[in-house]
PQR file with spaces between the fields and no chain letter, atoms N, CA, C, O and H, PARSE charges and radii, in Angstrom:
ATOM       1  N    MET     1      -8.295  -10.856    2.594 -0.4000 1.5000
ATOM       2  CA   MET     1      -6.991  -11.212    3.102 -0.0000 2.0000
ATOM       3  C    MET     1      -5.929  -11.029    2.020  0.5500 1.7000
ATOM       4  O    MET     1      -5.035  -11.859    1.853 -0.5500 1.4000
ATOM       5  N    ILE     2      -6.049   -9.940    1.305 -0.4000 1.5000
ATOM       6  CA   ILE     2      -5.128   -9.642    0.216 -0.0000 2.0000
ATOM       7  C    ILE     2      -3.700   -9.436    0.715  0.5500 1.7000
ATOM       8  O    ILE     2      -2.751   -9.666   -0.035 -0.5500 1.4000
ATOM       9  H    ILE     2      -6.774   -9.265    1.441  0.4000 1.0000
ATOM      10  N    HIS     3      -3.530   -9.010    1.960 -0.4000 1.5000
ATOM      11  CA   HIS     3      -2.212   -8.718    2.515 -0.0000 2.0000
ATOM      12  C    HIS     3      -1.346   -9.968    2.666  0.5500 1.7000
ATOM      13  O    HIS     3      -0.127   -9.844    2.792 -0.5500 1.4000
ATOM      14  H    HIS     3      -4.301   -8.824    2.570  0.4000 1.0000
ATOM      15  N    LYS     4      -1.923  -11.148    2.656 -0.4000 1.5000
ATOM      16  CA   LYS     4      -1.145  -12.379    2.839 -0.0000 2.0000
ATOM      17  C    LYS     4      -0.206  -12.656    1.663  0.5500 1.7000
ATOM      18  O    LYS     4       0.780  -13.374    1.829 -0.5500 1.4000
ATOM      19  H    LYS     4      -2.912  -11.249    2.553  0.4000 1.0000
ATOM      20  N    GLY     5      -0.485  -12.109    0.489 -0.4000 1.5000
ATOM      21  CA   GLY     5       0.355  -12.342   -0.678 -0.0000 2.0000
ATOM      22  C    GLY     5       1.326  -11.223   -0.988  0.5500 1.7000
ATOM      23  O    GLY     5       2.035  -11.288   -1.992 -0.5500 1.4000
ATOM      24  H    GLY     5      -1.286  -11.526    0.353  0.4000 1.0000
ATOM      25  N    TRP     6       1.376  -10.205   -0.159 -0.4000 1.5000
ATOM      26  CA   TRP     6       2.222   -9.052   -0.451 -0.0000 2.0000
ATOM      27  C    TRP     6       3.704   -9.380   -0.463  0.5500 1.7000
ATOM      28  O    TRP     6       4.453   -8.768   -1.225 -0.5500 1.4000
ATOM      29  H    TRP     6       0.800  -10.153    0.657  0.4000 1.0000
ATOM      30  N    GLU     7       4.152  -10.318    0.347 -0.4000 1.5000
ATOM      31  CA   GLU     7       5.581  -10.639    0.381 -0.0000 2.0000
ATOM      32  C    GLU     7       6.077  -11.162   -0.959  0.5500 1.7000
ATOM      33  O    GLU     7       7.245  -10.978   -1.302 -0.5500 1.4000
ATOM      34  H    GLU     7       3.543  -10.815    0.966  0.4000 1.0000
ATOM      35  N    THR     8       5.207  -11.805   -1.713 -0.4000 1.5000
ATOM      36  CA   THR     8       5.600  -12.361   -3.011 -0.0000 2.0000
ATOM      37  C    THR     8       5.200  -11.465   -4.172  0.5500 1.7000
ATOM      38  O    THR     8       5.473  -11.799   -5.325 -0.5500 1.4000
ATOM      39  H    THR     8       4.259  -11.954   -1.435  0.4000 1.0000
ATOM      40  N    ASN     9       4.552  -10.325   -3.893 -0.4000 1.5000
ATOM      41  CA   ASN     9       4.190   -9.382   -4.951 -0.0000 2.0000
ATOM      42  C    ASN     9       5.418   -8.821   -5.640  0.5500 1.7000
ATOM      43  O    ASN     9       6.517   -8.811   -5.085 -0.5500 1.4000
ATOM      44  H    ASN     9       4.330  -10.053   -2.957  0.4000 1.0000
ATOM      45  N    GLN    10       5.208   -8.361   -6.846 -0.4000 1.5000
ATOM      46  CA   GLN    10       6.269   -7.684   -7.580 -0.0000 2.0000
ATOM      47  C    GLN    10       6.575   -6.355   -6.883  0.5500 1.7000
ATOM      48  O    GLN    10       5.673   -5.686   -6.378 -0.5500 1.4000
ATOM      49  H    GLN    10       4.315   -8.369   -7.296  0.4000 1.0000
ATOM      50  N    THR    11       7.848   -5.986   -6.863 -0.4000 1.5000
ATOM      51  CA   THR    11       8.272   -4.731   -6.245 -0.0000 2.0000
ATOM      52  C    THR    11       7.790   -3.559   -7.092  0.5500 1.7000
ATOM      53  O    THR    11       8.017   -3.527   -8.302 -0.5500 1.4000
ATOM      54  H    THR    11       8.580   -6.530   -7.273  0.4000 1.0000
ATOM      55  N    LEU    12       7.121   -2.592   -6.453 -0.4000 1.5000
ATOM      56  CA   LEU    12       6.612   -1.424   -7.163 -0.0000 2.0000
ATOM      57  C    LEU    12       7.703   -0.392   -7.421  0.5500 1.7000
ATOM      58  O    LEU    12       7.788    0.171   -8.513 -0.5500 1.4000
ATOM      59  H    LEU    12       6.936   -2.618   -5.470  0.4000 1.0000
ATOM      60  N    LYS    13       8.536   -0.146   -6.413 -0.4000 1.5000
ATOM      61  CA   LYS    13       9.638    0.811   -6.513 -0.0000 2.0000
ATOM      62  C    LYS    13      10.539    0.625   -5.314  0.5500 1.7000
ATOM      63  O    LYS    13      10.244   -0.161   -4.413 -0.5500 1.4000
ATOM      64  H    LYS    13       8.467   -0.602   -5.526  0.4000 1.0000
ATOM      65  N    GLN    14      11.648    1.359   -5.309 -0.4000 1.5000
ATOM      66  CA   GLN    14      12.549    1.326   -4.165 -0.0000 2.0000
ATOM      67  C    GLN    14      12.531    2.676   -3.473  0.5500 1.7000
ATOM      68  O    GLN    14      12.422    3.724   -4.108 -0.5500 1.4000
ATOM      69  H    GLN    14      11.888    1.998   -6.041  0.4000 1.0000
ATOM      70  N    ILE    15      12.644    2.620   -2.139 -0.4000 1.5000
ATOM      71  CA   ILE    15      12.688    3.830   -1.336 -0.0000 2.0000
ATOM      72  C    ILE    15      13.861    3.731   -0.378  0.5500 1.7000
ATOM      73  O    ILE    15      14.322    2.640   -0.041 -0.5500 1.4000
ATOM      74  H    ILE    15      12.733    1.768   -1.623  0.4000 1.0000
ATOM      75  N    LYS    16      14.337    4.896    0.055 -0.4000 1.5000
ATOM      76  CA   LYS    16      15.472    4.958    0.971 -0.0000 2.0000
ATOM      77  C    LYS    16      14.988    5.498    2.310  0.5500 1.7000
ATOM      78  O    LYS    16      14.300    6.517    2.365 -0.5500 1.4000
ATOM      79  H    LYS    16      13.962    5.782   -0.219  0.4000 1.0000
ATOM      80  N    CYS    17      15.350    4.817    3.377 -0.4000 1.5000
ATOM      81  CA   CYS    17      14.999    5.268    4.720 -0.0000 2.0000
ATOM      82  C    CYS    17      15.869    6.475    5.065  0.5500 1.7000
ATOM      83  O    CYS    17      17.093    6.414    4.947 -0.5500 1.4000
ATOM      84  H    CYS    17      15.910    3.989    3.332  0.4000 1.0000
ATOM      85  N    ILE    18      15.243    7.564    5.488 -0.4000 1.5000
ATOM      86  CA   ILE    18      16.007    8.769    5.825 -0.0000 2.0000
ATOM      87  C    ILE    18      16.141    8.961    7.332  0.5500 1.7000
ATOM      88  O    ILE    18      17.059    9.644    7.788 -0.5500 1.4000
ATOM      89  H    ILE    18      14.249    7.613    5.584  0.4000 1.0000
ATOM      90  N    HIS    19      15.234    8.366    8.113 -0.4000 1.5000
ATOM      91  CA   HIS    19      15.368    8.417    9.574 -0.0000 2.0000
ATOM      92  C    HIS    19      14.489    7.340   10.202  0.5500 1.7000
ATOM      93  O    HIS    19      13.567    6.828    9.567 -0.5500 1.4000
ATOM      94  H    HIS    19      14.488    7.811    7.743  0.4000 1.0000
ATOM      95  N    ALA    20      14.783    7.006   11.441 -0.4000 1.5000
ATOM      96  CA   ALA    20      13.986    6.027   12.195 -0.0000 2.0000
ATOM      97  C    ALA    20      13.629    6.597   13.561  0.5500 1.7000
ATOM      98  O    ALA    20      13.534    5.866   14.547 -0.5500 1.4000
ATOM      99  H    ALA    20      15.532    7.422   11.956  0.4000 1.0000
ATOM     100  N    ASP    21      13.433    7.907   13.605 -0.4000 1.5000
ATOM     101  CA   ASP    21      13.100    8.591   14.855 -0.0000 2.0000
ATOM     102  C    ASP    21      11.593    8.805   14.927  0.5500 1.7000
ATOM     103  O    ASP    21      11.085    9.847   14.513 -0.5500 1.4000
ATOM     104  H    ASP    21      13.510    8.501   12.804  0.4000 1.0000
ATOM     105  N    ALA    22      10.889    7.820   15.451 -0.4000 1.5000
ATOM     106  CA   ALA    22       9.439    7.909   15.565 -0.0000 2.0000
ATOM     107  C    ALA    22       9.056    8.536   16.903  0.5500 1.7000
ATOM     108  O    ALA    22       9.702    8.287   17.921 -0.5500 1.4000
ATOM     109  H    ALA    22      11.301    6.974   15.788  0.4000 1.0000
ATOM     110  N    LYS    23       8.011    9.345   16.894 -0.4000 1.5000
ATOM     111  CA   LYS    23       7.547    9.974   18.119 -0.0000 2.0000
ATOM     112  C    LYS    23       6.707    9.017   18.951  0.5500 1.7000
ATOM     113  O    LYS    23       6.747    9.059   20.180 -0.5500 1.4000
ATOM     114  H    LYS    23       7.486    9.548   16.067  0.4000 1.0000
ATOM     115  N    LYS    24       5.954    8.162   18.291 -0.4000 1.5000
ATOM     116  CA   LYS    24       4.974    7.354   18.991 -0.0000 2.0000
ATOM     117  C    LYS    24       5.304    5.861   19.007  0.5500 1.7000
ATOM     118  O    LYS    24       4.919    5.159   19.942 -0.5500 1.4000
ATOM     119  H    LYS    24       5.921    8.127   17.292  0.4000 1.0000
ATOM     120  N    PHE    25       6.002    5.370   17.996 -0.4000 1.5000
ATOM     121  CA   PHE    25       6.260    3.945   17.860 -0.0000 2.0000
ATOM     122  C    PHE    25       7.758    3.664   17.827  0.5500 1.7000
ATOM     123  O    PHE    25       8.553    4.572   17.584 -0.5500 1.4000
ATOM     124  H    PHE    25       6.314    5.940   17.237  0.4000 1.0000
ATOM     125  N    VAL    26       8.143    2.429   18.067 -0.4000 1.5000
ATOM     126  CA   VAL    26       9.544    2.020   17.990 -0.0000 2.0000
ATOM     127  C    VAL    26       9.788    1.428   16.606  0.5500 1.7000
ATOM     128  O    VAL    26       9.331    0.324   16.312 -0.5500 1.4000
ATOM     129  H    VAL    26       7.496    1.692   18.264  0.4000 1.0000
ATOM     130  N    VAL    27      10.501    2.155   15.763 -0.4000 1.5000
ATOM     131  CA   VAL    27      10.798    1.650   14.422 -0.0000 2.0000
ATOM     132  C    VAL    27      12.292    1.473   14.197  0.5500 1.7000
ATOM     133  O    VAL    27      12.697    0.917   13.176 -0.5500 1.4000
ATOM     134  H    VAL    27      10.872    3.052   16.002  0.4000 1.0000
ATOM     135  N    ASN    28      13.115    1.934   15.125 -0.4000 1.5000
ATOM     136  CA   ASN    28      14.559    1.833   14.922 -0.0000 2.0000
ATOM     137  C    ASN    28      15.053    0.390   14.991  0.5500 1.7000
ATOM     138  O    ASN    28      16.192    0.120   14.611 -0.5500 1.4000
ATOM     139  H    ASN    28      12.785    2.386   15.954  0.4000 1.0000
ATOM     140  N    ASN    29      14.224   -0.546   15.468 -0.4000 1.5000
ATOM     141  CA   ASN    29      14.597   -1.958   15.472 -0.0000 2.0000
ATOM     142  C    ASN    29      14.400   -2.607   14.104  0.5500 1.7000
ATOM     143  O    ASN    29      15.031   -3.620   13.805 -0.5500 1.4000
ATOM     144  H    ASN    29      13.299   -0.326   15.778  0.4000 1.0000
ATOM     145  N    VAL    30      13.537   -2.038   13.278 -0.4000 1.5000
ATOM     146  CA   VAL    30      13.192   -2.671   12.003 -0.0000 2.0000
ATOM     147  C    VAL    30      13.543   -1.834   10.774  0.5500 1.7000
ATOM     148  O    VAL    30      13.416   -2.319    9.649 -0.5500 1.4000
ATOM     149  H    VAL    30      13.024   -1.215   13.521  0.4000 1.0000
ATOM     150  N    LEU    31      13.980   -0.595   10.962 -0.4000 1.5000
ATOM     151  CA   LEU    31      14.405    0.262    9.852 -0.0000 2.0000
ATOM     152  C    LEU    31      15.831    0.733   10.087  0.5500 1.7000
ATOM     153  O    LEU    31      16.222    1.019   11.219 -0.5500 1.4000
ATOM     154  H    LEU    31      14.083   -0.202   11.876  0.4000 1.0000
ATOM     155  N    THR    32      16.601    0.811    9.016 -0.4000 1.5000
ATOM     156  CA   THR    32      17.974    1.299    9.081 -0.0000 2.0000
ATOM     157  C    THR    32      18.093    2.531    8.184  0.5500 1.7000
ATOM     158  O    THR    32      17.917    2.420    6.970 -0.5500 1.4000
ATOM     159  H    THR    32      16.284    0.579    8.097  0.4000 1.0000
ATOM     160  N    PRO    33      18.386    3.696    8.750 -0.5600 1.5000
ATOM     161  CA   PRO    33      18.565    4.889    7.914  0.2800 2.0000
ATOM     162  C    PRO    33      19.666    4.680    6.881  0.5500 1.7000
ATOM     163  O    PRO    33      20.740    4.170    7.197 -0.5500 1.4000
ATOM     164  N    GLY    34      19.386    5.079    5.648 -0.4000 1.5000
ATOM     165  CA   GLY    34      20.328    4.920    4.550 -0.0000 2.0000
ATOM     166  C    GLY    34      20.139    3.657    3.744  0.5500 1.7000
ATOM     167  O    GLY    34      20.715    3.531    2.664 -0.5500 1.4000
ATOM     168  H    GLY    34      18.513    5.494    5.392  0.4000 1.0000
ATOM     169  N    LYS    35      19.356    2.721    4.230 -0.4000 1.5000
ATOM     170  CA   LYS    35      19.142    1.453    3.533 -0.0000 2.0000
ATOM     171  C    LYS    35      17.994    1.575    2.531  0.5500 1.7000
ATOM     172  O    LYS    35      17.026    2.295    2.774 -0.5500 1.4000
ATOM     173  H    LYS    35      18.888    2.823    5.107  0.4000 1.0000
ATOM     174  N    LEU    36      18.109    0.870    1.408 -0.4000 1.5000
ATOM     175  CA   LEU    36      17.054    0.824    0.404 -0.0000 2.0000
ATOM     176  C    LEU    36      16.094   -0.308    0.716  0.5500 1.7000
ATOM     177  O    LEU    36      16.512   -1.399    1.106 -0.5500 1.4000
ATOM     178  H    LEU    36      18.895    0.285    1.212  0.4000 1.0000
ATOM     179  N    TYR    37      14.804   -0.046    0.544 -0.4000 1.5000
ATOM     180  CA   TYR    37      13.763   -1.037    0.779 -0.0000 2.0000
ATOM     181  C    TYR    37      12.876   -1.144   -0.453  0.5500 1.7000
ATOM     182  O    TYR    37      12.657   -0.159   -1.158 -0.5500 1.4000
ATOM     183  H    TYR    37      14.465    0.840    0.227  0.4000 1.0000
ATOM     184  N    ASP    38      12.366   -2.345   -0.708 -0.4000 1.5000
ATOM     185  CA   ASP    38      11.453   -2.589   -1.823 -0.0000 2.0000
ATOM     186  C    ASP    38      10.020   -2.366   -1.358  0.5500 1.7000
ATOM     187  O    ASP    38       9.597   -2.917   -0.342 -0.5500 1.4000
ATOM     188  H    ASP    38      12.543   -3.145   -0.135  0.4000 1.0000
ATOM     189  N    VAL    39       9.280   -1.560   -2.101 -0.4000 1.5000
ATOM     190  CA   VAL    39       7.878   -1.290   -1.786 -0.0000 2.0000
ATOM     191  C    VAL    39       7.020   -2.372   -2.428  0.5500 1.7000
ATOM     192  O    VAL    39       7.067   -2.579   -3.641 -0.5500 1.4000
ATOM     193  H    VAL    39       9.623   -1.112   -2.926  0.4000 1.0000
ATOM     194  N    LYS    40       6.239   -3.056   -1.608 -0.4000 1.5000
ATOM     195  CA   LYS    40       5.348   -4.113   -2.091 -0.0000 2.0000
ATOM     196  C    LYS    40       3.924   -3.621   -2.274  0.5500 1.7000
ATOM     197  O    LYS    40       3.188   -4.153   -3.105 -0.5500 1.4000
ATOM     198  H    LYS    40       6.200   -2.887   -0.623  0.4000 1.0000
ATOM     199  N    ASN    41       3.519   -2.600   -1.501 -0.4000 1.5000
ATOM     200  CA   ASN    41       2.206   -1.980   -1.636 -0.0000 2.0000
ATOM     201  C    ASN    41       2.299   -0.573   -1.066  0.5500 1.7000
ATOM     202  O    ASN    41       3.200   -0.268   -0.286 -0.5500 1.4000
ATOM     203  H    ASN    41       4.117   -2.168   -0.826  0.4000 1.0000
ATOM     204  N    GLU    42       1.359    0.282   -1.462 -0.4000 1.5000
ATOM     205  CA   GLU    42       1.415    1.684   -1.053 -0.0000 2.0000
ATOM     206  C    GLU    42      -0.007    2.220   -0.914  0.5500 1.7000
ATOM     207  O    GLU    42      -0.889    1.885   -1.705 -0.5500 1.4000
ATOM     208  H    GLU    42       0.626    0.034   -2.096  0.4000 1.0000
ATOM     209  N    THR    43      -0.216    3.054    0.100 -0.4000 1.5000
ATOM     210  CA   THR    43      -1.463    3.795    0.249 -0.0000 2.0000
ATOM     211  C    THR    43      -1.112    5.275    0.282  0.5500 1.7000
ATOM     212  O    THR    43       0.043    5.644    0.070 -0.5500 1.4000
ATOM     213  H    THR    43       0.500    3.326    0.742  0.4000 1.0000
ATOM     214  N    ASP    44      -2.089    6.116    0.543 -0.4000 1.5000
ATOM     215  CA   ASP    44      -1.838    7.558    0.608 -0.0000 2.0000
ATOM     216  C    ASP    44      -0.884    7.922    1.736  0.5500 1.7000
ATOM     217  O    ASP    44      -0.125    8.885    1.626 -0.5500 1.4000
ATOM     218  H    ASP    44      -3.028    5.817    0.715  0.4000 1.0000
ATOM     219  N    GLU    45      -0.923    7.155    2.821 -0.4000 1.5000
ATOM     220  CA   GLU    45      -0.166    7.506    4.012 -0.0000 2.0000
ATOM     221  C    GLU    45       0.979    6.558    4.350  0.5500 1.7000
ATOM     222  O    GLU    45       1.901    6.937    5.072 -0.5500 1.4000
ATOM     223  H    GLU    45      -1.540    6.373    2.911  0.4000 1.0000
ATOM     224  N    PHE    46       0.931    5.329    3.835 -0.4000 1.5000
ATOM     225  CA   PHE    46       1.884    4.301    4.241 -0.0000 2.0000
ATOM     226  C    PHE    46       2.546    3.602    3.061  0.5500 1.7000
ATOM     227  O    PHE    46       1.965    3.472    1.983 -0.5500 1.4000
ATOM     228  H    PHE    46       0.182    5.021    3.248  0.4000 1.0000
ATOM     229  N    TYR    47       3.797    3.149    3.300 -0.4000 1.5000
ATOM     230  CA   TYR    47       4.477    2.197    2.423 -0.0000 2.0000
ATOM     231  C    TYR    47       4.474    0.852    3.134  0.5500 1.7000
ATOM     232  O    TYR    47       4.671    0.790    4.348 -0.5500 1.4000
ATOM     233  H    TYR    47       4.268    3.255    4.175  0.4000 1.0000
ATOM     234  N    PHE    48       4.253   -0.210    2.396 -0.4000 1.5000
ATOM     235  CA   PHE    48       4.344   -1.562    2.936 -0.0000 2.0000
ATOM     236  C    PHE    48       5.579   -2.196    2.320  0.5500 1.7000
ATOM     237  O    PHE    48       5.637   -2.430    1.112 -0.5500 1.4000
ATOM     238  H    PHE    48       4.093   -0.160    1.411  0.4000 1.0000
ATOM     239  N    ILE    49       6.567   -2.472    3.165 -0.4000 1.5000
ATOM     240  CA   ILE    49       7.882   -2.922    2.703 -0.0000 2.0000
ATOM     241  C    ILE    49       8.278   -4.193    3.442  0.5500 1.7000
ATOM     242  O    ILE    49       7.672   -4.563    4.448 -0.5500 1.4000
ATOM     243  H    ILE    49       6.520   -2.282    4.146  0.4000 1.0000
ATOM     244  N    ILE    50       9.310   -4.855    2.917 -0.4000 1.5000
ATOM     245  CA   ILE    50       9.955   -5.942    3.645 -0.0000 2.0000
ATOM     246  C    ILE    50      11.008   -5.265    4.522  0.5500 1.7000
ATOM     247  O    ILE    50      11.996   -4.740    4.009 -0.5500 1.4000
ATOM     248  H    ILE    50       9.801   -4.555    2.100  0.4000 1.0000
ATOM     249  N    ASP    51      10.805   -5.275    5.832 -0.4000 1.5000
ATOM     250  CA   ASP    51      11.713   -4.569    6.739 -0.0000 2.0000
ATOM     251  C    ASP    51      12.878   -5.468    7.160  0.5500 1.7000
ATOM     252  O    ASP    51      13.086   -6.532    6.577 -0.5500 1.4000
ATOM     253  H    ASP    51      10.003   -5.702    6.248  0.4000 1.0000
ATOM     254  N    ASN    52      13.633   -5.040    8.168 -0.4000 1.5000
ATOM     255  CA   ASN    52      14.831   -5.777    8.601 -0.0000 2.0000
ATOM     256  C    ASN    52      14.519   -7.133    9.219  0.5500 1.7000
ATOM     257  O    ASN    52      15.427   -7.947    9.393 -0.5500 1.4000
ATOM     258  H    ASN    52      13.465   -4.176    8.641  0.4000 1.0000
ATOM     259  N    THR    53      13.262   -7.397    9.552 -0.4000 1.5000
ATOM     260  CA   THR    53      12.879   -8.701   10.101 -0.0000 2.0000
ATOM     261  C    THR    53      12.480   -9.677    8.994  0.5500 1.7000
ATOM     262  O    THR    53      12.076  -10.806    9.273 -0.5500 1.4000
ATOM     263  H    THR    53      12.525   -6.736    9.410  0.4000 1.0000
ATOM     264  N    ASN    54      12.596   -9.237    7.728 -0.4000 1.5000
ATOM     265  CA   ASN    54      12.203  -10.011    6.544 -0.0000 2.0000
ATOM     266  C    ASN    54      10.713  -10.321    6.517  0.5500 1.7000
ATOM     267  O    ASN    54      10.300  -11.345    5.973 -0.5500 1.4000
ATOM     268  H    ASN    54      12.924   -8.320    7.501  0.4000 1.0000
ATOM     269  N    ARG    55       9.913   -9.452    7.096 -0.4000 1.5000
ATOM     270  CA   ARG    55       8.458   -9.553    7.076 -0.0000 2.0000
ATOM     271  C    ARG    55       7.891   -8.252    6.523  0.5500 1.7000
ATOM     272  O    ARG    55       8.580   -7.232    6.506 -0.5500 1.4000
ATOM     273  H    ARG    55      10.249   -8.621    7.538  0.4000 1.0000
ATOM     274  N    ILE    56       6.655   -8.281    6.075 -0.4000 1.5000
ATOM     275  CA   ILE    56       5.994   -7.069    5.592 -0.0000 2.0000
ATOM     276  C    ILE    56       5.665   -6.179    6.784  0.5500 1.7000
ATOM     277  O    ILE    56       5.165   -6.645    7.807 -0.5500 1.4000
ATOM     278  H    ILE    56       6.095   -9.110    6.089  0.4000 1.0000
ATOM     279  N    GLY    57       5.954   -4.896    6.633 -0.4000 1.5000
ATOM     280  CA   GLY    57       5.599   -3.909    7.649 -0.0000 2.0000
ATOM     281  C    GLY    57       5.079   -2.656    6.977  0.5500 1.7000
ATOM     282  O    GLY    57       5.532   -2.295    5.891 -0.5500 1.4000
ATOM     283  H    GLY    57       6.361   -4.517    5.802  0.4000 1.0000
ATOM     284  N    GLY    58       4.140   -1.997    7.609 -0.4000 1.5000
ATOM     285  CA   GLY    58       3.590   -0.740    7.099 -0.0000 2.0000
ATOM     286  C    GLY    58       4.187    0.425    7.865  0.5500 1.7000
ATOM     287  O    GLY    58       4.136    0.461    9.095 -0.5500 1.4000
ATOM     288  H    GLY    58       3.772   -2.290    8.492  0.4000 1.0000
ATOM     289  N    PHE    59       4.750    1.373    7.140 -0.4000 1.5000
ATOM     290  CA   PHE    59       5.425    2.509    7.770 -0.0000 2.0000
ATOM     291  C    PHE    59       4.972    3.804    7.113  0.5500 1.7000
ATOM     292  O    PHE    59       4.699    3.841    5.913 -0.5500 1.4000
ATOM     293  H    PHE    59       4.792    1.344    6.141  0.4000 1.0000
ATOM     294  N    ARG    60       4.897    4.861    7.908 -0.4000 1.5000
ATOM     295  CA   ARG    60       4.502    6.178    7.385 -0.0000 2.0000
ATOM     296  C    ARG    60       5.496    6.629    6.331  0.5500 1.7000
ATOM     297  O    ARG    60       6.680    6.298    6.402 -0.5500 1.4000
ATOM     298  H    ARG    60       5.119    4.831    8.882  0.4000 1.0000
ATOM     299  N    LYS    61       5.023    7.374    5.370 -0.4000 1.5000
ATOM     300  CA   LYS    61       5.853    7.813    4.246 -0.0000 2.0000
ATOM     301  C    LYS    61       6.916    8.817    4.647  0.5500 1.7000
ATOM     302  O    LYS    61       7.881    9.002    3.905 -0.5500 1.4000
ATOM     303  H    LYS    61       4.062    7.644    5.313  0.4000 1.0000
ATOM     304  N    ASP    62       6.778    9.479    5.799 -0.4000 1.5000
ATOM     305  CA   ASP    62       7.758   10.495    6.172 -0.0000 2.0000
ATOM     306  C    ASP    62       9.087    9.902    6.651  0.5500 1.7000
ATOM     307  O    ASP    62      10.025   10.660    6.904 -0.5500 1.4000
ATOM     308  H    ASP    62       5.994    9.329    6.401  0.4000 1.0000
ATOM     309  N    TYR    63       9.202    8.585    6.785 -0.4000 1.5000
ATOM     310  CA   TYR    63      10.479    7.947    7.109 -0.0000 2.0000
ATOM     311  C    TYR    63      11.341    7.713    5.876  0.5500 1.7000
ATOM     312  O    TYR    63      12.500    7.318    6.002 -0.5500 1.4000
ATOM     313  H    TYR    63       8.441    7.970    6.580  0.4000 1.0000
ATOM     314  N    PHE    64      10.794    7.951    4.683 -0.4000 1.5000
ATOM     315  CA   PHE    64      11.461    7.550    3.445 -0.0000 2.0000
ATOM     316  C    PHE    64      11.480    8.670    2.421  0.5500 1.7000
ATOM     317  O    PHE    64      10.743    9.652    2.517 -0.5500 1.4000
ATOM     318  H    PHE    64       9.853    8.271    4.580  0.4000 1.0000
ATOM     319  N    LYS    65      12.352    8.485    1.433 -0.4000 1.5000
ATOM     320  CA   LYS    65      12.292    9.299    0.213 -0.0000 2.0000
ATOM     321  C    LYS    65      12.447    8.351   -0.964  0.5500 1.7000
ATOM     322  O    LYS    65      13.121    7.326   -0.867 -0.5500 1.4000
ATOM     323  H    LYS    65      12.951    7.688    1.355  0.4000 1.0000
ATOM     324  N    GLU    66      11.819    8.702   -2.070 -0.4000 1.5000
ATOM     325  CA   GLU    66      11.864    7.861   -3.252 -0.0000 2.0000
ATOM     326  C    GLU    66      13.222    7.982   -3.929  0.5500 1.7000
ATOM     327  O    GLU    66      13.820    9.057   -3.969 -0.5500 1.4000
ATOM     328  H    GLU    66      11.271    9.535   -2.148  0.4000 1.0000
ATOM     329  N    VAL    67      13.694    6.863   -4.459 -0.4000 1.5000
ATOM     330  CA   VAL    67      14.990    6.838   -5.131 -0.0000 2.0000
ATOM     331  C    VAL    67      14.780    6.997   -6.612  0.5500 1.7000
ATOM     332  O    VAL    67      15.746    7.005   -7.375 -0.5500 1.4000
ATOM     333  H    VAL    67      13.208    5.989   -4.426  0.4000 1.0000
């Protein structure tokens, strides 16, 4: 249950959302294009960030670019 402590983890880096146009999922409610987000954890395919709901969310890397 390592994911329970991610909200309080140290920020690894910042990323900028470049779009919220998902083909399969609804992400435009929790991501704002142009906004900077703090990365709390990262895998090969996903960033885990504090999204607009102030909760941890996992999102595909193609929604973001590194700052």
